[in-house]
MARMI-25159 format. One line per field, with one value per residue (C-alpha): residue in three letters; chain; x, y, z; residue number from 1. Coordinates in pm, 1 decimal, always signed. Example, Ala and Ser with C-alpha at 12.3 -4.5 7.8 and 13.67 -1.06 7.14 Angstrom:
BEGIN
resn = [ALA;SER]
chain = [A;A]
px = [+1230.0;+1367.0]
py = [-450.0;-106.0]
pz = [+780.0;+714.0]
resi = [1;2]
END
This chain:
BEGIN
resn = [MET;SER;GLY;VAL;LYS;LYS;ILE;SER;ASP;THR;LYS;LYS;LYS;ASN;ARG;ILE;SER;VAL;VAL;LYS;VAL;PHE;LEU;LEU;THR;PHE;ILE;ALA;VAL;VAL;SER;VAL;GLY;LEU;LEU;GLY;MET;SER;GLY;TYR;LEU;LEU;MET;GLU;LYS;LYS;THR;ASP;HIS;ASP;LEU;LYS;THR;VAL;GLU;THR;VAL;PHE;GLU;GLU;ALA;GLY;THR;ASP;VAL;GLN;THR;ASN;VAL;GLU;VAL;VAL;PRO;SER;HIS;SER;LEU;TRP;GLU;ALA;ILE;PRO;THR;GLN;GLY;GLU;LYS;SER;ALA;GLU;GLU;ALA;ASP;GLY;ASN;GLN;GLU;THR;LEU;ALA;MET;LEU;SER;GLY;LYS;ARG;VAL;GLN;MET;LEU;ASP;THR;GLY;SER;SER;GLY;ASN;ILE;SER;PHE;GLY;PHE;GLY;GLY;ASP;ILE;LEU;PHE;ASP;ASP;GLU;TYR;ALA;CYS;MET;ALA;ASN;LEU;LEU;ASN;ARG;GLY;VAL;THR;ILE;GLU;ASN;GLY;ILE;SER;GLU;ALA;LEU;LEU;ALA;GLY;MET;HIS;ASP;VAL;ASP;VAL;MET;MET;VAL;ASN;ASN;GLU;PHE;PRO;TYR;THR;ASP;ARG;GLY;THR;PRO;THR;GLU;GLY;LYS;THR;TYR;THR;PHE;ARG;ALA;ASP;PRO;GLU;CYS;VAL;GLN;TYR;LEU;HIS;ASP;MET;GLY;VAL;ASP;VAL;VAL;SER;LEU;ALA;ASN;ASN;HIS;ALA;TYR;ASP;PHE;GLY;GLU;VAL;GLY;PHE;LEU;ASP;THR;LEU;ASP;THR;LEU;GLU;ASN;ALA;GLY;ILE;PRO;TYR;VAL;GLY;ALA;GLY;ARG;ASN;LEU;LYS;GLU;ALA;CYS;GLU;PRO;ILE;TYR;PHE;VAL;SER;GLU;ASP;VAL;THR;VAL;ALA;LEU;VAL;SER;ALA;THR;GLN;ILE;GLU;ARG;LEU;ASP;ASN;PRO;ASP;THR;LYS;GLY;ALA;THR;GLU;ASN;SER;ALA;GLY;VAL;PHE;ARG;CYS;LEU;TYR;PRO;GLU;LYS;LEU;LEU;GLU;VAL;ILE;ALA;GLU;ALA;LYS;GLU;ASN;SER;ASP;PHE;VAL;ILE;VAL;TYR;ILE;HIS;TRP;GLY;THR;GLU;ASN;GLU;VAL;GLU;PRO;ASP;TRP;ALA;GLN;LEU;ASP;GLN;ALA;PRO;LYS;ILE;ALA;GLU;ALA;GLY;ALA;ASP;LEU;ILE;VAL;GLY;ALA;HIS;PRO;HIS;CYS;LEU;GLN;GLY;ILE;GLU;TYR;TYR;GLY;ASP;THR;PRO;VAL;ILE;TYR;SER;ILE;GLY;ASN;PHE;TRP;PHE;ASN;SER;LYS;THR;MET;ASP;THR;GLY;LEU;LEU;ARG;VAL;ASP;ILE;SER;LYS;GLU;GLY;ILE;GLU;ASN;LEU;GLN;PHE;MET;PRO;ALA;VAL;GLN;GLN;ASP;CYS;ARG;THR;ASP;TYR;VAL;TYR;GLY;GLY;GLU;LYS;GLU;ARG;ILE;LEU;SER;TYR;MET;GLU;SER;ILE;SER;TYR;ASN;VAL;ALA;ILE;ASP;SER;GLU;GLY;TYR;ILE;THR;LYS;LYS]
chain = [A;A;A;A;A;A;A;A;A;A;A;A;A;A;A;A;A;A;A;A;A;A;A;A;A;A;A;A;A;A;A;A;A;A;A;A;A;A;A;A;A;A;A;A;A;A;A;A;A;A;A;A;A;A;A;A;A;A;A;A;A;A;A;A;A;A;A;A;A;A;A;A;A;A;A;A;A;A;A;A;A;A;A;A;A;A;A;A;A;A;A;A;A;A;A;A;A;A;A;A;A;A;A;A;A;A;A;A;A;A;A;A;A;A;A;A;A;A;A;A;A;A;A;A;A;A;A;A;A;A;A;A;A;A;A;A;A;A;A;A;A;A;A;A;A;A;A;A;A;A;A;A;A;A;A;A;A;A;A;A;A;A;A;A;A;A;A;A;A;A;A;A;A;A;A;A;A;A;A;A;A;A;A;A;A;A;A;A;A;A;A;A;A;A;A;A;A;A;A;A;A;A;A;A;A;A;A;A;A;A;A;A;A;A;A;A;A;A;A;A;A;A;A;A;A;A;A;A;A;A;A;A;A;A;A;A;A;A;A;A;A;A;A;A;A;A;A;A;A;A;A;A;A;A;A;A;A;A;A;A;A;A;A;A;A;A;A;A;A;A;A;A;A;A;A;A;A;A;A;A;A;A;A;A;A;A;A;A;A;A;A;A;A;A;A;A;A;A;A;A;A;A;A;A;A;A;A;A;A;A;A;A;A;A;A;A;A;A;A;A;A;A;A;A;A;A;A;A;A;A;A;A;A;A;A;A;A;A;A;A;A;A;A;A;A;A;A;A;A;A;A;A;A;A;A;A;A;A;A;A;A;A;A;A;A;A;A;A;A;A;A;A;A;A;A;A;A;A;A;A;A;A;A;A;A;A;A;A;A;A;A;A;A;A;A;A;A;A;A;A;A;A;A;A;A;A;A;A;A;A;A;A;A;A;A;A;A;A;A;A;A;A;A;A;A;A;A;A;A;A;A;A]
px = [-3.2;+280.3;+399.2;+67.4;+57.9;+391.4;+260.6;-60.0;+161.8;+364.4;+68.2;-90.2;+235.2;+236.9;-114.7;-28.0;+244.8;+25.4;-229.0;+35.4;+177.2;-174.7;-275.1;+51.6;-11.4;-372.2;-278.2;-2.9;-245.4;-519.9;-259.4;-132.9;-488.6;-596.9;-283.2;-368.8;-731.7;-606.1;-386.0;-662.3;-910.5;-657.7;-559.7;-922.7;-1044.0;-1401.7;-1671.5;-2014.2;-2281.7;-2648.8;-2820.4;-2953.9;-3108.1;-2941.4;-3170.5;-3058.9;-2693.1;-2734.3;-2981.5;-2723.9;-2449.8;-2676.5;-2715.3;-2955.0;-2899.1;-2866.0;-2595.4;-2233.2;-2165.1;-2017.8;-1914.2;-1784.0;-1936.2;-1711.9;-1527.0;-1789.4;-1874.7;-2184.3;-1999.6;-2144.3;-1940.7;-1625.7;-1620.8;-1493.8;-1163.3;-1083.4;-1175.0;-1184.5;-1515.4;-1563.8;-1536.6;-1755.1;-2021.1;-1998.0;-2059.3;-2348.7;-2496.9;-2465.7;-2631.5;-2909.8;-2980.9;-3006.4;-3235.2;-3473.4;-3269.1;-3044.6;-2696.4;-2366.3;-2073.3;-1732.4;-1392.2;-1185.3;-867.3;-700.8;-779.0;-1146.5;-1204.2;-1440.6;-1353.8;-1608.1;-1593.6;-1856.2;-1903.3;-2179.5;-2422.3;-2369.3;-2559.4;-2554.6;-2825.0;-2661.9;-2871.6;-2653.8;-2297.7;-2100.7;-2232.4;-2235.0;-1872.8;-1794.0;-1955.9;-1753.6;-1434.2;-1490.2;-1728.2;-1472.1;-1533.0;-1180.1;-1255.9;-1479.5;-1320.9;-948.4;-758.3;-610.6;-963.9;-1098.6;-817.8;-926.2;-1286.3;-1196.3;-946.4;-1226.2;-1435.2;-1764.0;-1804.3;-2127.6;-2270.6;-2584.5;-2765.6;-2960.9;-3171.7;-3380.8;-3246.1;-3540.8;-3610.9;-3994.1;-4233.1;-4307.3;-4103.2;-4262.2;-4486.9;-4371.9;-4042.6;-3753.9;-3482.3;-3583.8;-3311.9;-3299.6;-3028.5;-3005.6;-3020.5;-2709.3;-2538.4;-2551.6;-2227.3;-2046.5;-2121.8;-1900.1;-1631.9;-1630.5;-1602.0;-1936.4;-2093.6;-2405.2;-2616.1;-2874.2;-3194.5;-3330.4;-3329.1;-3550.9;-3486.2;-3554.7;-3911.8;-3848.1;-4006.2;-4292.1;-4352.0;-4260.0;-3926.6;-3885.7;-3943.1;-3735.9;-3446.2;-3496.2;-3496.9;-3197.5;-2991.8;-3095.0;-3018.3;-2664.8;-2598.4;-2588.9;-2764.8;-2962.8;-3098.8;-3345.8;-3615.3;-3825.3;-4152.1;-4310.4;-4219.2;-4070.0;-3816.9;-3750.6;-3652.3;-3472.0;-3092.7;-2819.2;-2602.7;-2227.8;-2066.0;-1699.7;-1537.5;-1507.1;-1761.0;-2120.0;-2206.1;-2568.2;-2632.2;-2949.8;-3054.7;-3328.7;-3444.7;-3614.9;-3616.8;-3885.6;-4048.7;-4405.4;-4673.5;-4731.8;-4395.5;-4290.4;-4083.7;-4328.2;-4260.1;-4299.1;-4612.2;-4704.6;-4850.5;-4689.5;-4338.7;-4121.9;-3829.7;-3780.1;-3879.9;-3774.7;-3914.1;-4090.9;-3802.8;-3980.7;-3970.1;-3608.0;-3526.4;-3695.0;-3512.4;-3179.3;-3246.6;-3336.0;-3030.9;-2819.3;-2938.3;-2849.9;-2501.3;-2187.4;-2197.7;-2462.7;-2410.4;-2682.5;-2649.9;-2908.5;-3045.1;-3092.1;-3001.4;-3045.7;-2889.3;-2587.8;-2582.0;-2264.1;-2424.2;-2638.1;-3004.0;-3252.0;-3373.8;-3013.0;-2928.0;-3263.2;-3229.1;-2859.6;-2857.2;-3166.4;-3013.0;-2693.6;-2904.7;-3107.3;-2787.5;-2611.0;-2219.8;-2169.9;-2384.4;-2299.8;-2516.9;-2575.7;-2801.8;-2669.4;-2443.5;-2144.2;-1936.7;-2059.4;-1869.8;-1829.3;-1950.7;-1967.0;-2263.2;-2111.3;-1869.7;-2080.2;-1925.2;-2173.8;-2053.0;-2322.0;-2271.6;-2002.0;-2088.2;-2130.9;-1905.5;-1955.5;-2279.9;-2249.6;-2012.9;-1946.2;-1602.8;-1653.4;-1462.6;-1563.8;-1398.1;-1425.5;-1483.3;-1313.1;-1385.0;-1230.0;-1437.7;-1344.9;-1553.9;-1449.5;-1580.0;-1394.9;-1023.6;-962.2;-1188.1;-1037.2;-1149.3;-970.8;-1009.9;-1107.7;-1227.2;-1500.9;-1385.1;-1471.4;-1698.6;-1410.1;-1359.1;-996.0;-788.7;-593.6;-256.8;-9.2;-150.6;-504.7;-508.8;-395.2;-666.7;-957.0;-861.5;-808.8;-1151.8;-1315.1;-1167.6;-1280.6;-1651.0;-1638.6;-1727.5;-1479.2;-1292.1;-941.3;-831.8;-467.6;-258.2;-360.6;-740.0;-769.3;-1047.3;-1048.6;-1270.6;-1130.8]
py = [+10.7;+228.8;+206.0;+287.7;+594.4;+723.5;+693.6;+885.0;+1150.6;+1181.1;+1222.3;+1480.6;+1667.8;+1656.0;+1762.8;+2066.7;+2152.9;+2120.9;+2349.5;+2612.7;+2604.0;+2640.3;+2927.4;+3114.2;+3069.8;+3184.0;+3487.2;+3575.1;+3531.2;+3743.2;+4025.3;+4041.9;+4043.4;+4321.6;+4523.6;+4480.6;+4586.3;+4894.7;+4999.4;+4952.3;+5165.7;+5431.8;+5436.9;+5408.1;+5768.9;+5709.1;+5431.1;+5379.2;+5548.9;+5590.4;+5915.0;+5918.2;+6166.6;+6275.9;+6073.1;+5753.3;+5833.1;+5865.2;+5566.0;+5331.1;+5473.1;+5407.7;+5744.2;+6039.1;+6376.6;+6544.9;+6303.5;+6235.0;+5937.3;+5654.9;+5430.4;+5533.9;+5332.9;+5134.3;+5334.9;+5510.4;+5843.7;+5831.7;+5844.8;+5992.4;+6226.3;+6097.1;+6033.9;+6313.3;+6133.5;+6189.0;+6555.6;+6840.0;+6890.9;+7226.2;+7060.6;+6769.8;+6997.9;+7210.2;+6910.5;+6793.8;+7145.0;+7128.3;+6781.9;+6880.3;+7187.2;+6962.9;+6714.2;+6531.8;+6677.1;+6488.2;+6478.8;+6350.0;+6324.1;+6369.7;+6267.4;+6536.0;+6476.0;+6740.0;+7043.6;+7015.0;+7190.0;+7036.8;+7008.5;+7004.5;+6924.3;+7003.4;+6877.9;+6947.9;+6725.9;+6354.2;+6102.4;+5720.5;+5638.9;+5377.5;+5495.8;+5816.6;+5874.6;+5878.0;+5544.5;+5383.7;+5459.1;+5334.2;+5004.0;+4969.0;+5062.8;+4871.9;+4922.8;+5068.6;+5436.5;+5519.4;+5466.5;+5775.4;+5989.7;+5994.2;+5863.2;+6209.5;+6364.6;+6060.3;+6107.2;+6481.3;+6367.6;+6118.4;+6358.0;+6587.5;+6511.6;+6561.6;+6530.1;+6630.1;+6603.1;+6685.7;+6344.5;+6445.1;+6119.9;+5861.4;+5519.9;+5274.3;+5002.1;+5104.9;+5370.1;+5547.3;+5850.2;+6181.6;+6252.8;+6533.7;+6575.3;+6596.0;+6419.2;+6164.0;+5980.4;+5685.7;+5452.0;+5087.7;+5102.2;+4896.4;+5200.6;+5369.1;+5183.3;+5436.9;+5714.6;+5513.7;+5473.2;+5845.3;+5912.6;+6091.7;+6138.2;+6340.8;+6405.4;+6673.4;+6561.0;+6917.1;+6918.2;+6886.4;+6515.9;+6350.7;+6272.7;+6177.8;+5822.6;+5949.6;+5900.7;+5530.2;+5615.9;+5898.6;+5684.4;+5399.4;+5666.6;+5751.6;+5379.3;+5310.0;+5593.0;+5499.7;+5148.8;+5234.5;+5465.9;+5785.1;+6089.5;+6325.9;+6679.6;+6873.3;+6600.8;+6365.1;+6189.6;+6506.3;+6869.0;+6847.6;+6590.6;+6760.0;+7097.8;+6944.8;+7027.4;+6781.7;+6891.0;+6794.5;+6821.1;+6796.0;+6867.2;+7233.4;+7322.9;+7256.3;+7304.4;+7290.1;+7184.9;+7294.9;+7212.0;+7344.7;+7402.4;+7689.8;+7475.1;+7431.2;+7769.8;+7663.1;+7637.1;+7277.9;+7147.5;+6798.2;+6764.7;+6758.0;+6983.8;+6811.1;+6891.6;+6825.2;+6498.8;+6406.1;+6327.1;+6559.9;+6811.2;+7128.3;+7407.9;+7756.8;+7954.1;+8155.6;+8160.8;+8231.9;+7876.7;+7847.2;+8153.4;+8033.5;+7699.8;+7890.5;+8118.7;+7813.6;+7641.8;+7952.2;+7943.1;+7585.1;+7591.9;+7783.6;+7777.4;+7728.0;+7594.0;+7628.7;+7404.2;+7530.4;+7431.3;+7732.6;+7931.2;+7900.4;+7619.0;+7684.0;+8039.3;+8176.6;+8491.8;+8440.8;+8500.0;+8720.7;+8463.7;+8391.7;+8758.8;+8805.0;+8522.1;+8515.5;+8834.8;+8715.5;+8377.4;+8546.3;+8773.2;+8497.3;+8337.0;+8149.9;+8149.6;+7986.3;+7948.2;+7673.3;+7663.0;+7388.2;+7325.8;+7543.6;+7275.4;+7523.4;+7722.3;+8059.9;+8325.4;+8393.0;+8689.1;+8787.9;+8929.8;+9061.7;+8787.2;+8509.8;+8374.4;+8272.2;+8020.8;+8065.2;+7741.0;+7466.2;+7312.9;+6956.2;+6714.2;+6374.9;+6405.8;+6389.7;+6369.1;+6737.2;+6876.9;+7127.5;+7300.7;+7191.1;+7141.7;+7082.0;+7344.4;+7279.5;+7475.1;+7427.1;+7554.8;+7648.9;+7787.3;+8121.0;+8065.8;+7995.4;+7908.0;+7844.6;+7840.6;+7677.0;+7603.9;+7308.6;+7307.3;+6995.8;+6915.0;+6681.8;+6533.6;+6203.2;+6096.8;+6115.7;+6403.9;+6476.5;+6754.2;+6990.2;+7114.2;+7361.0;+7587.5;+7437.7;+7494.9;+7851.8;+7908.0;+7784.3;+7975.6;+8291.3;+8243.2;+8188.6;+8509.3;+8705.1;+8595.6;+8661.2;+8991.8;+9154.5;+8824.0;+8720.5;+8363.3;+8286.2;+8029.8;+7747.5;+7827.6;+7999.5;+8258.3;+8584.0;+8877.7;+9193.1]
pz = [+0.4;+77.1;-276.7;-410.0;-178.1;-311.4;-664.1;-575.9;-402.7;-727.0;-944.1;-708.6;-732.1;-1099.7;-1122.2;-916.2;-1135.9;-1457.6;-1283.9;-1194.3;-1556.4;-1698.2;-1458.0;-1544.8;-1909.7;-1884.8;-1695.2;-1953.6;-2240.9;-2079.1;-1986.5;-2343.6;-2467.2;-2239.3;-2343.7;-2705.3;-2651.3;-2460.2;-2741.3;-2993.2;-2810.2;-2770.6;-3142.9;-3265.8;-3386.2;-3476.1;-3416.0;-3573.5;-3355.9;-3309.5;-3233.8;-2871.6;-2631.1;-2316.7;-2108.3;-2304.2;-2253.9;-1879.8;-1867.1;-2020.1;-1788.2;-1496.3;-1369.9;-1356.6;-1529.3;-1192.1;-1066.8;-1133.4;-1350.7;-1165.5;-1457.2;-1801.4;-2075.3;-2327.4;-2588.6;-2805.8;-2945.3;-2723.7;-2397.1;-2088.6;-1905.1;-1731.9;-1352.6;-1101.8;-1073.1;-1444.4;-1447.3;-1196.6;-1011.8;-1194.4;-1526.9;-1458.3;-1304.1;-1630.2;-1856.0;-1632.1;-1661.7;-2039.6;-2060.4;-1825.5;-2032.8;-2336.1;-2178.3;-2432.8;-2731.7;-2982.9;-2830.9;-2975.2;-2721.5;-2886.8;-2768.7;-2935.9;-2733.6;-2499.5;-2704.0;-2654.7;-2994.2;-3249.4;-3633.1;-3879.1;-4251.8;-4512.1;-4865.6;-5109.5;-5299.7;-5334.7;-5548.0;-5523.2;-5785.9;-6019.2;-6309.8;-6313.7;-6411.9;-6088.3;-5948.9;-6310.3;-6339.9;-5998.5;-6060.1;-6377.7;-6216.9;-5889.7;-5614.4;-5353.3;-5299.3;-5364.9;-5740.8;-5712.4;-5437.0;-5411.8;-5112.6;-5024.8;-5015.7;-4812.9;-4570.7;-4523.5;-4468.4;-4197.9;-4028.7;-3896.5;-3582.8;-3761.8;-4157.4;-4326.7;-4684.5;-4853.5;-4922.0;-5231.2;-5288.2;-5100.2;-5013.2;-5139.3;-5371.6;-5335.7;-5441.5;-5777.9;-5921.9;-5879.5;-6162.8;-6388.3;-6207.0;-6470.3;-6243.7;-5974.2;-5785.0;-5553.7;-5436.3;-5329.2;-4931.2;-4928.1;-5083.4;-4731.8;-4645.9;-4880.0;-4616.6;-4362.0;-4633.1;-4683.6;-4315.3;-4315.6;-3965.6;-4041.2;-4355.0;-4456.4;-4601.1;-4638.6;-5019.5;-5325.4;-5393.7;-5050.7;-5171.2;-5527.2;-5464.1;-5239.4;-4873.8;-4890.4;-5026.4;-4786.3;-4480.5;-4625.5;-4615.1;-4256.0;-4164.6;-4368.7;-4209.1;-3864.9;-3903.9;-4031.7;-3742.3;-3966.8;-3804.5;-4037.2;-4010.4;-4198.3;-4213.9;-4007.5;-3943.6;-3828.9;-3803.3;-3464.8;-3567.9;-3901.6;-3749.7;-3453.1;-3440.0;-3331.9;-3064.1;-3070.1;-2732.3;-2648.5;-2293.5;-2377.8;-2642.7;-2766.8;-3124.0;-3270.0;-3624.0;-3786.9;-4160.8;-4376.3;-4746.1;-4924.7;-5248.2;-5417.9;-5395.3;-5433.2;-5166.1;-5233.7;-5364.1;-5496.8;-5181.3;-4906.7;-4610.3;-4261.1;-4062.5;-3710.1;-3809.3;-4137.5;-4272.3;-4494.8;-4497.5;-4283.7;-4529.3;-4479.2;-4775.8;-4491.1;-4244.9;-3916.9;-3795.5;-3894.6;-3726.6;-3396.9;-3414.6;-3456.7;-3158.7;-2935.6;-3044.3;-2965.3;-2611.6;-2572.9;-2725.4;-2772.5;-3152.5;-3432.3;-3764.7;-4029.3;-4346.8;-4577.1;-4938.0;-5130.9;-5439.9;-5805.1;-5990.6;-6203.0;-6096.6;-5943.7;-5791.2;-5477.6;-5563.6;-5395.2;-5139.0;-5023.0;-4975.5;-4804.5;-4558.1;-4484.1;-4255.1;-4084.4;-4009.7;-3871.2;-3662.5;-3521.8;-3385.2;-3653.5;-3618.9;-3955.7;-4264.6;-4519.2;-4837.0;-5112.9;-5413.5;-5683.3;-5826.3;-5842.6;-5612.3;-5483.4;-5288.7;-4928.6;-4729.1;-4369.6;-4173.3;-3867.1;-3750.0;-3926.3;-4236.5;-4508.2;-4767.6;-5028.1;-5194.8;-5144.1;-5492.4;-5586.0;-5413.8;-5603.2;-5808.6;-6189.7;-6486.0;-6541.2;-6481.9;-6200.8;-5926.3;-5558.6;-5238.1;-4866.6;-4602.2;-4274.0;-3957.8;-3616.1;-3329.6;-2962.9;-2679.8;-2820.3;-3170.5;-3508.3;-3464.2;-3836.3;-4149.8;-4454.5;-4811.3;-4964.0;-5336.0;-5536.8;-5882.2;-5989.4;-6323.3;-6511.5;-6224.9;-5966.6;-5712.4;-5603.1;-5436.9;-5659.9;-5605.9;-5761.6;-6031.6;-6020.6;-5647.9;-5696.8;-5951.9;-5760.1;-5460.7;-5653.0;-5823.5;-5487.9;-5361.5;-5663.7;-5620.3;-5250.2;-5067.2;-4836.7;-4777.1;-4807.4;-4886.8;-4853.2;-5052.1;-4810.1;-4840.0;-4493.7;-4500.6;-4300.3;-4308.2;-4450.5]
resi = [1;2;3;4;5;6;7;8;9;10;11;12;13;14;15;16;17;18;19;20;21;22;23;24;25;26;27;28;29;30;31;32;33;34;35;36;37;38;39;40;41;42;43;44;45;46;47;48;49;50;51;52;53;54;55;56;57;58;59;60;61;62;63;64;65;66;67;68;69;70;71;72;73;74;75;76;77;78;79;80;81;82;83;84;85;86;87;88;89;90;91;92;93;94;95;96;97;98;99;100;101;102;103;104;105;106;107;108;109;110;111;112;113;114;115;116;117;118;119;120;121;122;123;124;125;126;127;128;129;130;131;132;133;134;135;136;137;138;139;140;141;142;143;144;145;146;147;148;149;150;151;152;153;154;155;156;157;158;159;160;161;162;163;164;165;166;167;168;169;170;171;172;173;174;175;176;177;178;179;180;181;182;183;184;185;186;187;188;189;190;191;192;193;194;195;196;197;198;199;200;201;202;203;204;205;206;207;208;209;210;211;212;213;214;215;216;217;218;219;220;221;222;223;224;225;226;227;228;229;230;231;232;233;234;235;236;237;238;239;240;241;242;243;244;245;246;247;248;249;250;251;252;253;254;255;256;257;258;259;260;261;262;263;264;265;266;267;268;269;270;271;272;273;274;275;276;277;278;279;280;281;282;283;284;285;286;287;288;289;290;291;292;293;294;295;296;297;298;299;300;301;302;303;304;305;306;307;308;309;310;311;312;313;314;315;316;317;318;319;320;321;322;323;324;325;326;327;328;329;330;331;332;333;334;335;336;337;338;339;340;341;342;343;344;345;346;347;348;349;350;351;352;353;354;355;356;357;358;359;360;361;362;363;364;365;366;367;368;369;370;371;372;373;374;375;376;377;378;379;380;381;382;383;384;385;386;387;388;389;390;391;392;393;394;395;396;397;398;399;400;401;402;403;404;405;406;407;408;409;410;411;412;413;414;415;416;417;418;419;420;421;422;423;424;425;426;427;428;429;430;431;432]
END
């Protein structure tokens, strides 16, 4: 029996040794994994996100708007404010005060790094309808977006905290085209992925093509964007949703984004305006409601951006309605006005300290050779830190930055059609 006991003791010791080796190996593997995950989270700049109200942000964090957040959610653009230990009490109280003020509104929390400033990028009209030139050529060249928009331009779009374009079509495979309308657009709902590929964070639906395939196509568009995690402004299932701003909040600054359209200029347009009980776009042909929304947004934020669909197609000079509404929008509280719709670049003007970019032009829309570009603005608590136009050209159904003489030509042209504005060799815009 003693021999059996010795053998059992030996096996026991061996088992203990095996367990120790297993545990040590397991700990080492888990440690490496955690370090790798930490590195990934630190390097990641953006994640897909859904639009949520302040209450939802706090509910998911397990807290109340009036109390400090005890647990910071996992890495996301939709983070609640950090714990007291990560910020000073004064800073934390300031963020909670901001979020409490925005209770019930659409809010996107941004992690902008140590500066606290928020960088925005703006492009003009895009079109993903495969019956028209840009998408047809993309499908022939290969379906990756780099075959339509250059890698350099895409890098600029991904570089900003918030990138915005005008989504000039519905996402739907249903409905019937609007009777009597010369051009009706629509895109396969799967094409919404191109917005992610482009680095787009928010789109405007306040335009004259959002309703091209009727209410069913319009509602499909809202569903498609929501399912893809792409926020939209300027349209909704009712007027309250259509005119509601999105608030972008960093540690130091809150920016409100509003969008509306004054196209088409009829009392009963093809593109239906939203009402209290019906879906549509936010119309501002008569601007009183828009001015109210801007004034309220200004009370709730440090900075207000208005992205507006206006002007006359293919006309370089701003029309009477643009010139009439621009000063009213600025006086109501807008700190930056960015226009789209004319399908060409228009000039820049200041009303007080508010820059008005009358038209940012097409971005990736048709087969014409056209000057275009990206507008970049860096915003701090004090206002605009930098305002820059980065010139590009749409040619052969492809859009790309321009350099050298072409860059100089477009910047010189933009300055020549602007009003009391200087644009330097790098595209930085200042008021004269």
